PyMOL Python script that loads the backbone (N, CA, C, O; Angstrom):
from pymol import cmd

cmd.read_pdbstr("""\
ATOM      1  N   UNK A   1      -9.397  16.267   0.160  1.00  0.00           N
ATOM      2  CA  UNK A   1      -8.315  16.683   1.050  1.00  0.00           C
ATOM      3  C   UNK A   1      -7.807  15.513   1.872  1.00  0.00           C
ATOM      4  O   UNK A   1      -6.614  15.411   2.160  1.00  0.00           O
ATOM      5  N   UNK A   2      -8.736  14.620   2.252  1.00  0.00           N
ATOM      6  CA  UNK A   2      -8.348  13.467   3.057  1.00  0.00           C
ATOM      7  C   UNK A   2      -7.380  12.569   2.283  1.00  0.00           C
ATOM      8  O   UNK A   2      -6.437  12.026   2.858  1.00  0.00           O
ATOM      9  N   UNK A   3      -7.617  12.415   0.971  1.00  0.00           N
ATOM     10  CA  UNK A   3      -6.748  11.554   0.177  1.00  0.00           C
ATOM     11  C   UNK A   3      -5.342  12.129   0.062  1.00  0.00           C
ATOM     12  O   UNK A   3      -4.375  11.380  -0.081  1.00  0.00           O
ATOM     13  N   UNK A   4      -5.223  13.451   0.123  1.00  0.00           N
ATOM     14  CA  UNK A   4      -3.899  14.059   0.083  1.00  0.00           C
ATOM     15  C   UNK A   4      -3.071  13.602   1.278  1.00  0.00           C
ATOM     16  O   UNK A   4      -1.895  13.264   1.138  1.00  0.00           O
ATOM     17  N   UNK A   5      -3.700  13.594   2.465  1.00  0.00           N
ATOM     18  CA  UNK A   5      -2.979  13.171   3.668  1.00  0.00           C
ATOM     19  C   UNK A   5      -2.636  11.689   3.604  1.00  0.00           C
ATOM     20  O   UNK A   5      -1.566  11.278   4.053  1.00  0.00           O
ATOM     21  N   UNK A   6      -3.542  10.885   3.048  1.00  0.00           N
ATOM     22  CA  UNK A   6      -3.261   9.456   2.910  1.00  0.00           C
ATOM     23  C   UNK A   6      -2.066   9.252   1.988  1.00  0.00           C
ATOM     24  O   UNK A   6      -1.173   8.459   2.288  1.00  0.00           O
ATOM     25  N   UNK A   7      -2.049   9.967   0.867  1.00  0.00           N
ATOM     26  CA  UNK A   7      -0.932   9.839  -0.070  1.00  0.00           C
ATOM     27  C   UNK A   7       0.368  10.353   0.554  1.00  0.00           C
ATOM     28  O   UNK A   7       1.432   9.770   0.348  1.00  0.00           O
ATOM     29  N   UNK A   8       0.277  11.439   1.311  1.00  0.00           N
ATOM     30  CA  UNK A   8       1.476  11.982   1.954  1.00  0.00           C
ATOM     31  C   UNK A   8       2.024  10.992   2.975  1.00  0.00           C
ATOM     32  O   UNK A   8       3.233  10.764   3.030  1.00  0.00           O
ATOM     33  N   UNK A   9       1.151  10.404   3.779  1.00  0.00           N
ATOM     34  CA  UNK A   9       1.602   9.415   4.767  1.00  0.00           C
ATOM     35  C   UNK A   9       2.184   8.187   4.081  1.00  0.00           C
ATOM     36  O   UNK A   9       3.181   7.632   4.545  1.00  0.00           O
ATOM     37  N   UNK A  10       1.575   7.760   2.984  1.00  0.00           N
ATOM     38  CA  UNK A  10       2.114   6.613   2.248  1.00  0.00           C
ATOM     39  C   UNK A  10       3.498   6.940   1.694  1.00  0.00           C
ATOM     40  O   UNK A  10       4.404   6.109   1.756  1.00  0.00           O
ATOM     41  N   UNK A  11       3.661   8.136   1.159  1.00  0.00           N
ATOM     42  CA  UNK A  11       4.962   8.533   0.621  1.00  0.00           C
ATOM     43  C   UNK A  11       6.030   8.568   1.690  1.00  0.00           C
ATOM     44  O   UNK A  11       7.144   8.089   1.480  1.00  0.00           O
ATOM     45  N   UNK A  12       5.695   9.138   2.843  1.00  0.00           N
ATOM     46  CA  UNK A  12       6.659   9.183   3.949  1.00  0.00           C
ATOM     47  C   UNK A  12       6.981   7.774   4.422  1.00  0.00           C
ATOM     48  O   UNK A  12       8.138   7.456   4.695  1.00  0.00           O
ATOM     49  N   UNK A  13       5.961   6.932   4.519  1.00  0.00           N
ATOM     50  CA  UNK A  13       6.177   5.553   4.958  1.00  0.00           C
ATOM     51  C   UNK A  13       7.061   4.778   4.000  1.00  0.00           C
ATOM     52  O   UNK A  13       7.927   4.015   4.427  1.00  0.00           O
ATOM     53  N   UNK A  14       6.845   4.972   2.704  1.00  0.00           N
ATOM     54  CA  UNK A  14       7.674   4.278   1.712  1.00  0.00           C
ATOM     55  C   UNK A  14       9.123   4.745   1.807  1.00  0.00           C
ATOM     56  O   UNK A  14      10.042   3.929   1.741  1.00  0.00           O
ATOM     57  N   UNK A  15       9.333   6.052   1.962  1.00  0.00           N
ATOM     58  CA  UNK A  15      10.697   6.572   2.070  1.00  0.00           C
ATOM     59  C   UNK A  15      11.402   6.026   3.312  1.00  0.00           C
ATOM     60  O   UNK A  15      12.559   5.611   3.239  1.00  0.00           O
ATOM     61  N   UNK A  16      10.710   6.028   4.444  1.00  0.00           N
ATOM     62  CA  UNK A  16      11.305   5.492   5.671  1.00  0.00           C
ATOM     63  C   UNK A  16      11.553   3.997   5.549  1.00  0.00           C
ATOM     64  O   UNK A  16      12.575   3.490   6.011  1.00  0.00           O
ATOM     65  N   UNK A  17      10.616   3.295   4.926  1.00  0.00           N
ATOM     66  CA  UNK A  17      10.794   1.863   4.739  1.00  0.00           C
ATOM     67  C   UNK A  17      12.003   1.541   3.876  1.00  0.00           C
ATOM     68  O   UNK A  17      12.756   0.616   4.179  1.00  0.00           O
ATOM     69  N   UNK A  18      12.192   2.304   2.798  1.00  0.00           N
ATOM     70  CA  UNK A  18      13.354   2.085   1.934  1.00  0.00           C
ATOM     71  C   UNK A  18      14.652   2.375   2.682  1.00  0.00           C
ATOM     72  O   UNK A  18      15.629   1.638   2.543  1.00  0.00           O
ATOM     73  N   UNK A  19      14.664   3.437   3.467  1.00  0.00           N
ATOM     74  CA  UNK A  19      15.863   3.765   4.239  1.00  0.00           C
ATOM     75  C   UNK A  19      16.186   2.663   5.237  1.00  0.00           C
ATOM     76  O   UNK A  19      17.349   2.295   5.401  1.00  0.00           O
ATOM     77  N   UNK A  20      15.165   2.132   5.905  1.00  0.00           N
ATOM     78  CA  UNK A  20      15.396   1.042   6.859  1.00  0.00           C
ATOM     79  C   UNK A  20      15.893  -0.213   6.153  1.00  0.00           C
ATOM     80  O   UNK A  20      16.754  -0.921   6.674  1.00  0.00           O
ATOM     81  N   UNK A  21      15.349  -0.490   4.962  1.00  0.00           N
ATOM     82  CA  UNK A  21      15.806  -1.671   4.230  1.00  0.00           C
ATOM     83  C   UNK A  21      17.264  -1.520   3.793  1.00  0.00           C
ATOM     84  O   UNK A  21      18.031  -2.483   3.822  1.00  0.00           O
ATOM     85  N   UNK A  22      17.636  -0.320   3.392  1.00  0.00           N
ATOM     86  CA  UNK A  22      19.033  -0.094   2.999  1.00  0.00           C
ATOM     87  C   UNK A  22      19.958  -0.285   4.199  1.00  0.00           C
ATOM     88  O   UNK A  22      21.024  -0.889   4.077  1.00  0.00           O
ATOM     89  N   UNK A  23      19.548   0.231   5.356  1.00  0.00           N
ATOM     90  CA  UNK A  23      20.352   0.034   6.562  1.00  0.00           C
ATOM     91  C   UNK A  23      20.378  -1.435   6.976  1.00  0.00           C
ATOM     92  O   UNK A  23      21.420  -1.948   7.386  1.00  0.00           O
ATOM     93  N   UNK A  24      19.237  -2.111   6.869  1.00  0.00           N
ATOM     94  CA  UNK A  24      19.177  -3.521   7.269  1.00  0.00           C
ATOM     95  C   UNK A  24      20.018  -4.385   6.349  1.00  0.00           C
ATOM     96  O   UNK A  24      20.487  -5.447   6.758  1.00  0.00           O
ATOM     97  N   UNK A  25      20.216  -3.950   5.121  1.00  0.00           N
ATOM     98  CA  UNK A  25      21.002  -4.718   4.145  1.00  0.00           C
ATOM     99  C   UNK A  25      22.430  -4.943   4.658  1.00  0.00           C
ATOM    100  O   UNK A  25      23.040  -5.966   4.350  1.00  0.00           O
ATOM    101  N   UNK A  26      22.961  -4.007   5.429  1.00  0.00           N
ATOM    102  CA  UNK A  26      24.324  -4.139   5.923  1.00  0.00           C
ATOM    103  C   UNK A  26      24.421  -5.103   7.093  1.00  0.00           C
ATOM    104  O   UNK A  26      25.503  -5.605   7.398  1.00  0.00           O
ATOM    105  N   UNK A  27      23.289  -5.367   7.754  1.00  0.00           N
ATOM    106  CA  UNK A  27      23.325  -6.190   8.956  1.00  0.00           C
ATOM    107  C   UNK A  27      22.769  -7.595   8.758  1.00  0.00           C
ATOM    108  O   UNK A  27      23.000  -8.473   9.590  1.00  0.00           O
ATOM    109  N   UNK A  28      22.042  -7.817   7.673  1.00  0.00           N
ATOM    110  CA  UNK A  28      21.418  -9.111   7.452  1.00  0.00           C
ATOM    111  C   UNK A  28      22.094  -9.835   6.292  1.00  0.00           C
ATOM    112  O   UNK A  28      22.652  -9.214   5.388  1.00  0.00           O
ATOM    113  N   UNK A  29      22.028 -11.166   6.343  1.00  0.00           N
ATOM    114  CA  UNK A  29      22.577 -11.958   5.242  1.00  0.00           C
ATOM    115  C   UNK A  29      21.619 -11.898   4.054  1.00  0.00           C
ATOM    116  O   UNK A  29      20.504 -11.390   4.173  1.00  0.00           O
ATOM    117  N   UNK A  30      22.053 -12.411   2.926  1.00  0.00           N
ATOM    118  CA  UNK A  30      21.226 -12.364   1.718  1.00  0.00           C
ATOM    119  C   UNK A  30      19.943 -13.167   1.886  1.00  0.00           C
ATOM    120  O   UNK A  30      18.890 -12.761   1.394  1.00  0.00           O
ATOM    121  N   UNK A  31      20.020 -14.301   2.575  1.00  0.00           N
ATOM    122  CA  UNK A  31      18.828 -15.130   2.767  1.00  0.00           C
ATOM    123  C   UNK A  31      17.813 -14.393   3.636  1.00  0.00           C
ATOM    124  O   UNK A  31      16.624 -14.354   3.318  1.00  0.00           O
ATOM    125  N   UNK A  32      18.289 -13.813   4.730  1.00  0.00           N
ATOM    126  CA  UNK A  32      17.372 -13.078   5.605  1.00  0.00           C
ATOM    127  C   UNK A  32      16.791 -11.865   4.881  1.00  0.00           C
ATOM    128  O   UNK A  32      15.615 -11.544   5.051  1.00  0.00           O
ATOM    129  N   UNK A  33      17.604 -11.199   4.081  1.00  0.00           N
ATOM    130  CA  UNK A  33      17.114 -10.031   3.358  1.00  0.00           C
ATOM    131  C   UNK A  33      16.034 -10.439   2.362  1.00  0.00           C
ATOM    132  O   UNK A  33      15.038  -9.734   2.199  1.00  0.00           O
ATOM    133  N   UNK A  34      16.228 -11.570   1.701  1.00  0.00           N
ATOM    134  CA  UNK A  34      15.211 -12.069   0.776  1.00  0.00           C
ATOM    135  C   UNK A  34      13.906 -12.382   1.484  1.00  0.00           C
ATOM    136  O   UNK A  34      12.826 -12.101   0.964  1.00  0.00           O
ATOM    137  N   UNK A  35      14.009 -12.968   2.680  1.00  0.00           N
ATOM    138  CA  UNK A  35      12.800 -13.283   3.440  1.00  0.00           C
ATOM    139  C   UNK A  35      12.080 -12.005   3.873  1.00  0.00           C
ATOM    140  O   UNK A  35      10.855 -11.912   3.794  1.00  0.00           O
ATOM    141  N   UNK A  36      12.862 -11.018   4.334  1.00  0.00           N
ATOM    142  CA  UNK A  36      12.258  -9.751   4.781  1.00  0.00           C
ATOM    143  C   UNK A  36      11.587  -9.049   3.602  1.00  0.00           C
ATOM    144  O   UNK A  36      10.453  -8.585   3.722  1.00  0.00           O
ATOM    145  N   UNK A  37      12.276  -8.970   2.473  1.00  0.00           N
ATOM    146  CA  UNK A  37      11.699  -8.300   1.309  1.00  0.00           C
ATOM    147  C   UNK A  37      10.463  -9.038   0.805  1.00  0.00           C
ATOM    148  O   UNK A  37       9.479  -8.409   0.415  1.00  0.00           O
ATOM    149  N   UNK A  38      10.509 -10.365   0.811  1.00  0.00           N
ATOM    150  CA  UNK A  38       9.350 -11.142   0.386  1.00  0.00           C
ATOM    151  C   UNK A  38       8.147 -10.909   1.279  1.00  0.00           C
ATOM    152  O   UNK A  38       7.022 -10.760   0.803  1.00  0.00           O
ATOM    153  N   UNK A  39       8.399 -10.880   2.588  1.00  0.00           N
ATOM    154  CA  UNK A  39       7.300 -10.640   3.523  1.00  0.00           C
ATOM    155  C   UNK A  39       6.714  -9.242   3.333  1.00  0.00           C
ATOM    156  O   UNK A  39       5.494  -9.081   3.288  1.00  0.00           O
ATOM    157  N   UNK A  40       7.579  -8.231   3.223  1.00  0.00           N
ATOM    158  CA  UNK A  40       7.096  -6.859   3.069  1.00  0.00           C
ATOM    159  C   UNK A  40       6.349  -6.681   1.750  1.00  0.00           C
ATOM    160  O   UNK A  40       5.341  -5.977   1.690  1.00  0.00           O
ATOM    161  N   UNK A  41       6.851  -7.324   0.695  1.00  0.00           N
ATOM    162  CA  UNK A  41       6.199  -7.226  -0.604  1.00  0.00           C
ATOM    163  C   UNK A  41       4.812  -7.859  -0.539  1.00  0.00           C
ATOM    164  O   UNK A  41       3.839  -7.283  -1.027  1.00  0.00           O
ATOM    165  N   UNK A  42       4.724  -9.034   0.059  1.00  0.00           N
ATOM    166  CA  UNK A  42       3.426  -9.696   0.190  1.00  0.00           C
ATOM    167  C   UNK A  42       2.466  -8.900   1.058  1.00  0.00           C
ATOM    168  O   UNK A  42       1.278  -8.801   0.749  1.00  0.00           O
ATOM    169  N   UNK A  43       2.980  -8.331   2.147  1.00  0.00           N
ATOM    170  CA  UNK A  43       2.122  -7.540   3.029  1.00  0.00           C
ATOM    171  C   UNK A  43       1.628  -6.281   2.323  1.00  0.00           C
ATOM    172  O   UNK A  43       0.467  -5.900   2.477  1.00  0.00           O
ATOM    173  N   UNK A  44       2.502  -5.633   1.549  1.00  0.00           N
ATOM    174  CA  UNK A  44       2.108  -4.420   0.844  1.00  0.00           C
ATOM    175  C   UNK A  44       1.055  -4.720  -0.219  1.00  0.00           C
ATOM    176  O   UNK A  44       0.065  -3.999  -0.344  1.00  0.00           O
ATOM    177  N   UNK A  45       1.278  -5.793  -0.984  1.00  0.00           N
ATOM    178  CA  UNK A  45       0.307  -6.147  -2.023  1.00  0.00           C
ATOM    179  C   UNK A  45      -1.023  -6.528  -1.385  1.00  0.00           C
ATOM    180  O   UNK A  45      -2.080  -6.132  -1.875  1.00  0.00           O
ATOM    181  N   UNK A  46      -0.979  -7.294  -0.296  1.00  0.00           N
ATOM    182  CA  UNK A  46      -2.214  -7.665   0.385  1.00  0.00           C
ATOM    183  C   UNK A  46      -2.957  -6.465   0.929  1.00  0.00           C
ATOM    184  O   UNK A  46      -4.185  -6.408   0.873  1.00  0.00           O
ATOM    185  N   UNK A  47      -2.206  -5.493   1.461  1.00  0.00           N
ATOM    186  CA  UNK A  47      -2.843  -4.293   2.000  1.00  0.00           C
ATOM    187  C   UNK A  47      -3.449  -3.449   0.883  1.00  0.00           C
ATOM    188  O   UNK A  47      -4.543  -2.904   1.035  1.00  0.00           O
ATOM    189  N   UNK A  48      -2.736  -3.340  -0.243  1.00  0.00           N
ATOM    190  CA  UNK A  48      -3.251  -2.538  -1.348  1.00  0.00           C
ATOM    191  C   UNK A  48      -4.464  -3.183  -2.000  1.00  0.00           C
ATOM    192  O   UNK A  48      -5.351  -2.479  -2.484  1.00  0.00           O
ATOM    193  N   UNK A  49      -4.516  -4.516  -2.022  1.00  0.00           N
ATOM    194  CA  UNK A  49      -5.623  -5.199  -2.669  1.00  0.00           C
ATOM    195  C   UNK A  49      -6.840  -5.335  -1.764  1.00  0.00           C
ATOM    196  O   UNK A  49      -7.931  -5.625  -2.255  1.00  0.00           O
ATOM    197  N   UNK A  50      -6.688  -5.135  -0.460  1.00  0.00           N
ATOM    198  CA  UNK A  50      -7.810  -5.313   0.461  1.00  0.00           C
ATOM    199  C   UNK A  50      -8.742  -4.111   0.385  1.00  0.00           C
ATOM    200  O   UNK A  50      -8.286  -2.973   0.278  1.00  0.00           O
ATOM    201  N   UNK A  51     -10.031  -4.359   0.439  1.00  0.00           N
ATOM    202  CA  UNK A  51     -10.973  -3.232   0.443  1.00  0.00           C
ATOM    203  C   UNK A  51     -10.983  -2.548   1.802  1.00  0.00           C
ATOM    204  O   UNK A  51     -11.386  -3.143   2.801  1.00  0.00           O
ATOM    205  N   UNK A  52     -10.549  -1.321   1.834  1.00  0.00           N
ATOM    206  CA  UNK A  52     -10.543  -0.572   3.088  1.00  0.00           C
ATOM    207  C   UNK A  52     -11.442   0.639   2.949  1.00  0.00           C
ATOM    208  O   UNK A  52     -11.915   0.956   1.858  1.00  0.00           O
ATOM    209  N   UNK A  53     -11.670   1.308   4.059  1.00  0.00           N
ATOM    210  CA  UNK A  53     -12.558   2.471   4.034  1.00  0.00           C
ATOM    211  C   UNK A  53     -11.986   3.593   3.181  1.00  0.00           C
ATOM    212  O   UNK A  53     -12.738   4.361   2.581  1.00  0.00           O
ATOM    213  N   UNK A  54     -10.658   3.696   3.122  1.00  0.00           N
ATOM    214  CA  UNK A  54     -10.043   4.786   2.369  1.00  0.00           C
ATOM    215  C   UNK A  54     -10.151   4.561   0.866  1.00  0.00           C
ATOM    216  O   UNK A  54     -10.272   5.523   0.108  1.00  0.00           O
ATOM    217  N   UNK A  55     -10.109   3.307   0.424  1.00  0.00           N
ATOM    218  CA  UNK A  55     -10.095   3.047  -1.014  1.00  0.00           C
ATOM    219  C   UNK A  55     -11.439   2.581  -1.546  1.00  0.00           C
ATOM    220  O   UNK A  55     -11.690   2.682  -2.747  1.00  0.00           O
ATOM    221  N   UNK A  56     -12.309   2.072  -0.682  1.00  0.00           N
ATOM    222  CA  UNK A  56     -13.538   1.459  -1.172  1.00  0.00           C
ATOM    223  C   UNK A  56     -14.471   2.479  -1.813  1.00  0.00           C
ATOM    224  O   UNK A  56     -15.229   2.133  -2.719  1.00  0.00           O
ATOM    225  N   UNK A  57     -14.428   3.726  -1.362  1.00  0.00           N
ATOM    226  CA  UNK A  57     -15.390   4.704  -1.863  1.00  0.00           C
ATOM    227  C   UNK A  57     -15.209   4.979  -3.346  1.00  0.00           C
ATOM    228  O   UNK A  57     -16.195   5.193  -4.051  1.00  0.00           O
ATOM    229  N   UNK A  58     -13.984   4.979  -3.836  1.00  0.00           N
ATOM    230  CA  UNK A  58     -13.810   5.263  -5.262  1.00  0.00           C
ATOM    231  C   UNK A  58     -13.567   4.001  -6.084  1.00  0.00           C
ATOM    232  O   UNK A  58     -13.410   4.090  -7.301  1.00  0.00           O
ATOM    233  N   UNK A  59     -13.533   2.821  -5.448  1.00  0.00           N
ATOM    234  CA  UNK A  59     -13.390   1.586  -6.203  1.00  0.00           C
ATOM    235  C   UNK A  59     -14.742   0.980  -6.559  1.00  0.00           C
ATOM    236  O   UNK A  59     -14.864   0.280  -7.564  1.00  0.00           O
ATOM    237  N   UNK A  60     -15.756   1.245  -5.741  1.00  0.00           N
ATOM    238  CA  UNK A  60     -17.063   0.663  -6.009  1.00  0.00           C
ATOM    239  C   UNK A  60     -17.692   1.311  -7.229  1.00  0.00           C
ATOM    240  O   UNK A  60     -17.530   2.502  -7.494  1.00  0.00           O
ATOM    241  N   UNK A  61     -18.424   0.468  -7.968  1.00  0.00           N
ATOM    242  CA  UNK A  61     -19.094   0.961  -9.177  1.00  0.00           C
ATOM    243  C   UNK A  61     -20.319   1.768  -8.779  1.00  0.00           C
ATOM    244  O   UNK A  61     -21.191   1.290  -8.052  1.00  0.00           O
ATOM    245  N   UNK A  62     -20.367   2.986  -9.265  1.00  0.00           N
ATOM    246  CA  UNK A  62     -21.540   3.823  -9.020  1.00  0.00           C
ATOM    247  C   UNK A  62     -22.455   3.724 -10.245  1.00  0.00           C
ATOM    248  O   UNK A  62     -21.991   3.874 -11.375  1.00  0.00           O
ATOM    249  N   UNK A  63     -23.728   3.477 -10.033  1.00  0.00           N
ATOM    250  CA  UNK A  63     -24.632   3.352 -11.189  1.00  0.00           C
ATOM    251  C   UNK A  63     -24.793   4.681 -11.931  1.00  0.00           C
ATOM    252  O   UNK A  63     -24.837   5.754 -11.330  1.00  0.00           O
ATOM    253  N   UNK A  64     -24.876   4.570 -13.231  1.00  0.00           N
ATOM    254  CA  UNK A  64     -25.115   5.766 -14.045  1.00  0.00           C
ATOM    255  C   UNK A  64     -26.583   6.157 -13.924  1.00  0.00           C
ATOM    256  O   UNK A  64     -27.375   5.436 -13.319  1.00  0.00           O
ATOM    257  N   UNK A  65     -26.935   7.285 -14.492  1.00  0.00           N
ATOM    258  CA  UNK A  65     -28.325   7.749 -14.430  1.00  0.00           C
ATOM    259  C   UNK A  65     -29.267   6.751 -15.093  1.00  0.00           C
ATOM    260  O   UNK A  65     -30.371   6.506 -14.604  1.00  0.00           O
ATOM    261  N   UNK A  66     -28.822   6.173 -16.215  1.00  0.00           N
ATOM    262  CA  UNK A  66     -29.672   5.210 -16.911  1.00  0.00           C
ATOM    263  C   UNK A  66     -29.884   3.960 -16.068  1.00  0.00           C
ATOM    264  O   UNK A  66     -30.995   3.434 -16.008  1.00  0.00           O
ATOM    265  N   UNK A  67     -28.834   3.482 -15.421  1.00  0.00           N
ATOM    266  CA  UNK A  67     -28.969   2.284 -14.580  1.00  0.00           C
ATOM    267  C   UNK A  67     -29.824   2.578 -13.351  1.00  0.00           C
ATOM    268  O   UNK A  67     -30.564   1.706 -12.894  1.00  0.00           O
ATOM    269  N   UNK A  68     -29.736   3.780 -12.815  1.00  0.00           N
ATOM    270  CA  UNK A  68     -30.502   4.125 -11.623  1.00  0.00           C
ATOM    271  C   UNK A  68     -31.988   4.266 -11.946  1.00  0.00           C
ATOM    272  O   UNK A  68     -32.837   4.016 -11.091  1.00  0.00           O
ATOM    273  N   UNK A  69     -32.299   4.664 -13.174  1.00  0.00           N
ATOM    274  CA  UNK A  69     -33.707   4.847 -13.555  1.00  0.00           C
ATOM    275  C   UNK A  69     -34.428   3.523 -13.765  1.00  0.00           C
ATOM    276  O   UNK A  69     -35.657   3.479 -13.735  1.00  0.00           O
ATOM    277  N   UNK A  70     -33.684   2.449 -13.976  1.00  0.00           N
ATOM    278  CA  UNK A  70     -34.322   1.155 -14.250  1.00  0.00           C
ATOM    279  C   UNK A  70     -34.960   0.571 -13.029  1.00  0.00           C
ATOM    280  O   UNK A  70     -35.538  -0.514 -13.093  1.00  0.00           O
TER     281      UNK A  70
END
""", "prot")
cmd.dss("prot")
cmd.show_as("cartoon", "prot")
cmd.util.cbc("prot")
cmd.orient("prot")
């Protein structure tokens, strides 16, 4: 159930972020927009790749019964 809320918050955040980027596109030059998009892309990838409490539980390898018996 907890993961449902995480996914829902991520979905809402992505939608709001896209809306803000579309609005910012009208106010920023192409160079500034490229810098903003590059920063956000790097931050998102870094956040997704970092081991956090929400993702670490299902990313870690759990030993099988055979490995645990050894």
